[in-house]
C-alpha positions, -999 to 999 in steps of 0.1 A, spaced: 511 -406 837 495 -389 869 531 -372 876 535 -357 844 502 -343 846 503 -328 876 541 -310 867 523 -297 835 492 -284 850 520 -271 877 539 -255 849 507 -238 835 500 -225 863 534 -208 868 531 -195 834 528 -154 833 493 -144 827 507 -113 806 518 -146 780 482 -162 784 464 -129 778 490 -117 751 480 -149 735 442 -135 726 449 -102 718 429 -83 714 400 -98 727 375 -71 732 369 -37 710 403 -14 712 399 25 721 424 47 706 424 77 723 426 112 701 435 139 726 421 164 702 386 175 690 373 157 660 383 172 623 421 174 634 451 159 618 453 140 647 421 124 647 420 124 605 449 96 609 435 76 637 405 73 617 422 67 586 442 38 606 414 21 624 398 2 601 429 -12 589 439 -24 621 400 -34 630 403 -61 596 440 -72 607 432 -76 642 397 -90 641 383 -64 665 366 -31 662 394 -2 667 374 27 679 383 63 681 374 79 713 380 120 713 391 133 748 399 169 743 417 194 767 450 207 781 470 205 746 468 168 748 472 161 781 440 148 793 437 123 768 470 114 769 468 112 809 435 88 801 456 63 783 485 67 803 464 53 838 447 28 815 446 -7 830 422 -26 805 450 -34 785 427 -23 752 430 11 753 459 35 729 468 68 727 474 86 692 501 107 705 516 138 688 547 162 692 532 177 716 515 153 740 548 137 737 579 161 733 564 199 735 547 198 768 570 182 791 593 218 784 561 238 784 536 226 814 553 233 847 534 203 861 525 171 837 498 147 848 521 120 834 557 110 825 558 111 789 584 86 786 581 63 817 543 58 816 543 48 778 556 23 755 562 38 718 546 18 691 552 35 656 553 64 640 519 71 619 531 103 599 550 130 596 531 163 585 543 200 580 524 229 595 514 254 572 504 292 578 472 299 565 450 328 570 408 342 566 412 354 528 393 381 534 413 395 567 446 387 543 429 413 512 417 436 536 452 437 554 471 440 523 487 404 530 501 384 502 528 369 514 551 361 546 570 395 542 534 414 546 521 395 574 555 402 593 551 443 582 514 443 596 522 425 629 553 446 631 532 479 628 502 472 646 515 446 678 484 427 692 461 436 664 461 403 645 446 370 663 465 335 660 443 302 670 456 268 676 446 234 688 454 238 720 486 252 744 515 233 737 509 219 701 532 221 673 506 243 660 511 271 691 547 263 692 550 272 655 535 303 660 552 312 691 583 305 675 577 327 642 568 357 667 602 347 684 619 350 652 600 380 634 600 404 670 564 404 664 535 397 686 500 384 681 474 372 704 470 337 711 439 319 710 438 283 723 409 257 713 407 222 718 414 209 688 423 222 651 387 214 646 371 242 662 403 265 656 395 261 618 356 268 623 366 303 640 393 311 615 372 304 584 345 320 600 366 352 601 369 349 639 405 345 640 433 357 614 455 331 612 468 298 622 497 274 617 478 245 609 490 210 602 485 201 568 459 172 565 433 189 581 439 228 566 445 212 529 407 208 521 398 244 531 430 255 511 421 236 481 384 252 482 396 287 485 378 294 524 420 296 537 450 313 520 481 297 527 512 320 529 539 292 535 546 257 550 569 252 584 587 226 574 629 226 563 614 217 525 585 226 504 556 199 505 551 174 475 514 183 481 514 221 477 547 223 459 545 263 449 541 268 487 577 281 497 586 274 530 586 303 559 623 303 558 625 311 521 593 335 523 603 357 549 632 348 550 635 336 581 667 311 577 664 284 601 626 283 606 612 248 612 584 233 630 567 201 620 542 176 636 541 139 639 515 115 650 522 77 665 509 53 687 516 49 721 506 20 746 507 21 783 536 14 797 538 -26 808 521 -37 776 536 -65 764 559 -68 740 542 -91 719 515 -72 712 535 -39 708 557 -57 680 522 -70 658 505 -34 663 540 -23 646 543 -44 621 503 -45 612 504 -7 610 533 -3 591 517 -29 568 486 -6 566 509 26 558 526 10 530 493 -3 511 490 20 478 453 31 488 461 44 520 493 58 511 484 78 483 454 91 504 477 103 534 504 119 509 473 135 488 466 151 524 503 162 530 516 135 557 544 114 550 534 79 563 565 62 587 561 28 601 593 26 618 598 3 649 594 5 684 626 10 696 629 43 660 603 59 675 612 60 708 647 76 697 627 99 680 606 106 707 639 114 726 658 136 702 619 159 699 620 162 735 653 180 732 648 197 703 616 210 715 626 222 749 653 245 733 626 259 709 601 263 742 631 283 760 638 304 732 603 314 724 596 320 760 563 302 759 548 293 790 517 272 806 511 273 842 
């Protein structure tokens, strides 16, 4: 009996620490880092999902906003995290656009992360300050192109930061229309929208969920969505491709959960399952769809494939647009 106990204890001592720790995960609050300022779509989606994960795991999932460098600051924080309880609400910017846009990246968007799941896909929407649009006689995309061509540099274009899909949608638009508008990057969609509504900016290619309340209230004038198809949330609004017309124009966004490299597969898989379950509940699904988001919840492997495909796609867009950030 004594020999059997010694063997048992020896086996236990050799068991991988990750397996032992994983069985109790999470054993403290989990933070979800949002690499942009509050009130943007990344923040909106993270705050909608966090309570559902808190209920599923029995620990608080806390949102922490770390804006800066087009999302790179917050993403790098997560890449270098070692506490085992830090996740990233990543975006098309942090994990597809920035590697091509920035000459030097503080993290490797593939090697330093484990994809968990795609939370939602989101069309961008071209919005203007209504007073500015009226003063310039801009009723639709053709009018915007006409004004921008007639007065290069006259229009100011806000974005949620360098390298975001909001920024690149504008750069792609400028490239395809042969126009020039002055780009003003902010530390998130929230502060950019405030300046747009306040009249300090003229236009923006914002994510639909963060722009939607202001479109409905009349504080913003929507001209078109940037997706290949019209949005079910605003079916009357044309796409940029059909309104321009600018055949082939498409610049949508996506948002997903990622964990630092080395996170145990068991943790990643359960996070994906609980996220997918939450996104499939009628209440959360309908709430996100009403804001213009398309809930997902795909497997980690499928999310990894999406990141790979999107990295190639946006590298081509960055090259074609000539956009660059030092």
